[in-house]
C-alpha positions, 0 to 999 in steps of 0.5 A: 538487477535494474538492468536485467528488469529493463532488458527483460521488458524489452524482450517481452513478446506475445504480450498486449500492448495494455499489459506491456504498458502495465508491466512497464509502469510497475517496472518503473514503480520497482525502480523509482521506489528503490531510488527513493527508499535508498535516497540518503545513499544516492545523496551521499554519493552525490548522484542525486540532489534533493530536488531530484530525489523529491522528483523521484518521490512524486513519479512514484505516487503518480505511478501508484495512482496509475496503477491502482485500478490494476491493483487487485489484478496485479496481487491476484497474478501472483496468486496468493490465497486470502489467507496468505494475504491475511486481508479481507480486501480483494477476496476471491469470493467479493465478499469484502464487506461482510468479511470486514464486518467479521473481522470487526466482531472478532476484534478484541476491541469489541469484546466489551460494549464500552472500552475500559478507557472510557471509564478511566479517562473519559468519564472522569473528564466529562464529569469534571466541571472543567470539561467543554464536552 
């Protein structure tokens, strides 16, 4: 799969240099993340050592940082609807904060003004002489 991906990257034509750079970073992330997630197999086979696995993980984090500004565009490129993503983040209409607020209002945690755990755990602790609250 990795060889096919790398060959496909080399055959890309009619793609801007900025898009090619993003796709290359995404391909690198895919490959390195696969190695990091299956690091046990690579360690057992003696192909990689712990230091190399750590370096790969650091590179995965660096690639994620590098791709973060492109994340919304990359997700949008797959053309999944907001409904399928089940997330208010990256909304098509841009109303992220309004939708986050609506999600919080609908949450079961907000059905009551004070959560039952307060009466069960915190209030007795606060009323006891041992409490430093």
